[in-house]
VOBA-1610 file (N, C-alpha, C; in pm, whole numbers, padded with zeros to 5 digits, always signed):
BEGIN
Met+00093-00121-00004Met-00030+00010+00002Met+00089+00104+00001Arg+00056+00213-00092Arg+00140+00325-00104Arg+00024+00460-00058Val+00062+00554+00034Val+00021+00667+00083Val+00088+00799+00024Pro+00022+00869-00048Pro+00108+01006-00073Pro+00126+01083+00045Arg+00243+01138+00049Arg+00329+01174+00175Arg+00242+01303+00208Glu+00167+01384+00110Glu+00108+01493+00115Glu-00041+01491+00228Leu-00065+01348+00194Leu-00203+01296+00252Leu-00204+01284+00426Ile-00062+01235+00454Ile-00040+01221+00618Ile-00055+01351+00693Ser-00119+01339+00784Ser-00158+01461+00886Ser-00043+01457+01011Ser-00039+01321+01069Ser+00033+01310+01163Ser+00097+01138+01158Ala+00200+01132+01254Ala+00271+01008+01246Ala+00279+01002+01380Arg+00297+00902+01494Arg+00329+00881+01615Arg+00365+00771+01639Leu+00407+00727+01774Leu+00453+00624+01826Leu+00328+00571+01937Ser+00268+00464+01899Ser+00189+00422+01987Ser+00167+00255+02010Arg+00217+00231+02117Arg+00246+00064+02114Arg+00080-00028+02136Asn+00053-00106+02077Asn-00054-00156+02128Asn-00044-00294+02090Tyr-00067-00395+02185Tyr-00021-00534+02217Tyr-00147-00631+02191Asn-00268-00577+02163Asn-00374-00657+02154Asn-00453-00688+02017Glu-00375-00651+01889Glu-00459-00676+01763Glu-00521-00833+01770Lys-00611-00818+01720Lys-00677-00954+01675Lys-00640-01039+01584Ser-00594-00957+01478Ser-00556-01045+01362Ser-00437-00960+01283Met-00377-01036+01207Met-00280-00956+01114Met-00298-00847+01049Val-00428-00857+00982Val-00481-00741+00913Val-00628-00725+00946Ser-00639-00609+00980Ser-00799-00579+01011Ser-00815-00397+00967Val-00946-00415+00939Val-01013-00277+00896Val-01140-00276+01025Ala-01127-00129+01082Ala-01272-00156+01176Ala-01275+00026+01184Asp-01402+00088+01165Asp-01446+00228+01197Asp-01311+00312+01144Gly-01305+00285+01002Gly-01183+00357+00950Gly-01016+00340+00987Arg-01003+00240+01040Arg-00873+00230+01082Arg-00826+00097+01040Leu-00706+00090+00981Leu-00618-00040+00915Leu-00520-00056+01016Ala-00523-00185+01050Ala-00423-00221+01134Ala-00327-00365+01080Val-00213-00338+01060Val-00139-00436+01014Val-00017-00467+01121Ala-00078-00590+01202Ala+00018-00621+01302Ala+00131-00732+01267Val+00217-00759+01371Val+00319-00862+01389Val+00292-00932+01546Ser+00283-01042+01543Ser+00257-01090+01677Ser+00148-01024+01769Ser+00033-00954+01697Ser-00031-00909+01783Ser-00004-00755+01807Gln+00100-00720+01754Gln+00134-00580+01806Gln+00139-00490+01675Thr+00097-00347+01724Thr+00158-00238+01634Thr+00194-00141+01716Asn+00315-00080+01655Asn+00360+00055+01721Asn+00381+00208+01652Val+00318+00218+01539Val+00324+00333+01478Val+00164+00380+01421Val+00151+00476+01449Val+00008+00536+01390Val+00024+00650+01315Val-00050+00646+01167Val-00035+00743+01086Val-00187+00788+01070Glu-00201+00913+01066Glu-00326+00974+01043Glu-00345+01047+00912Leu-00429+01018+00836Leu-00459+01071+00729Leu-00543+01206+00691Ala-00507+01310+00627Ala-00576+01406+00629Ala-00724+01387+00550Val-00718+01274+00436Val-00875+01245+00370Val-00831+01088+00401Pro-00965+01026+00403Pro-00936+00875+00360Pro-00882+00818+00238Val-00841+00694+00248Val-00807+00643+00140Val-00881+00497+00118Thr-00851+00448-00004Thr-00902+00331-00048Thr-00797+00191+00000Val-00837+00096+00064Val-00731-00001+00090Val-00818-00105+00033Val-00702-00218-00021Val-00796-00330-00059Val-00730-00450+00045Arg-00829-00506+00090Arg-00801-00606+00195Arg-00731-00745+00130Pro-00683-00833+00213Pro-00640-00940+00145Pro-00719-01044+00045Leu-00846-01050+00091Leu-00928-01127-00004Leu-01024-01040-00088Gly-00949-00921-00103Gly-01002-00830-00226Gly-01093-00704-00206Arg-01179-00714-00079Arg-01277-00627-00048Arg-01179-00524-00001Arg-01254-00402-00080Arg-01201-00260-00050Arg-01284-00178+00091Ala-01216-00113+00152Ala-01236-00001+00251Ala-01186+00138+00253Glu-01237+00186+00325Glu-01197+00313+00341Glu-01131+00368+00472Val-01021+00411+00484Val-00936+00408+00603Val-00865+00588+00602Ser-00909+00618+00749Ser-00822+00776+00775Ser-00707+00737+00860Val-00685+00599+00926Val-00567+00596+01024Val-00519+00450+00987Ile-00371+00437+00961Ile-00317+00323+00969Ile-00258+00282+01086Arg-00256+00175+01151Arg-00156+00100+01241Arg-00093+00021+01187Phe+00055+00019+01213Phe+00109-00095+01170Phe+00261-00119+01255Phe+00301-00239+01261Phe+00440-00233+01340Phe+00557-00208+01219Ala+00649-00180+01306Ala+00779-00153+01255Ala+00888-00201+01349Asp+00994-00270+01310Asp+01106-00331+01375Asp+01194-00211+01440Glu+01172-00082+01384Glu+01257+00012+01454Glu+01165+00155+01426Pro+01068+00181+01485Pro+00939+00255+01472Pro+01025+00412+01485Gly+01111+00441+01557Gly+01186+00576+01545Gly+01237+00617+01387Ala+01272+00506+01327Ala+01340+00548+01191Ala+01228+00548+01118Ala+01115+00463+01143Ala+00989+00460+01058Ala+00933+00609+01069Leu+00910+00663+01181Leu+00865+00811+01218Leu+00937+00901+01163Asn+01087+00916+01157Asn+01158+00987+01101Asn+01125+00997+00932Ala+01145+00885+00888Ala+01098+00885+00762Ala+00965+00929+00690Leu+00853+00895+00787Leu+00757+00952+00775Leu+00715+01109+00786Arg+00791+01158+00888Arg+00802+01303+00939Arg+00874+01384+00841Ser+00967+01332+00746Ser+01056+01392+00672Ser+00980+01496+00582Thr+01034+01609+00570Thr+00986+01685+00426Thr+01053+01671+00329Arg+01166+01607+00320Arg+01273+01581+00170Arg+01184+01505+00061Pro+01165+01577-00034Pro+01100+01510-00132Pro+01158+01374-00192Glu+01109+01279-00179Glu+01148+01154-00236Glu+01268+01124-00304Asn+01272+01241-00414Asn+01387+01219-00527Asn+01489+01291-00507Glu+01508+01347-00394Glu+01635+01432-00334Glu+01702+01332-00283Pro+01847+01336-00321Pro+01915+01241-00258Pro+01950+01269-00104Val+01975+01192-00039Val+02053+01211+00101Val+02153+01238+00130Thr+02203+01362+00189Thr+02374+01396+00201Thr+02425+01387+00332Gly+02544+01388+00351Gly+02566+01381+00489Gly+02644+01258+00549
//
């Protein structure tokens, strides 16, 4: 799934240890869990359409997922650098 950067209104660390399935959609929230855990929450300015594993579509405005390195994921999500600009330093 790809979400245009300009649609991301916020991204934050939020540890959740009780996801019921690997992929779920409820009340406009998509959760993609690993071992029943998510640790990053991305809020969108407008809903986007997602395709669930068996092909059904849903509209979501919040995406929760698990990242091995949530700090790095948040830094990347919050970055204002255009994707095609090279990283220097």
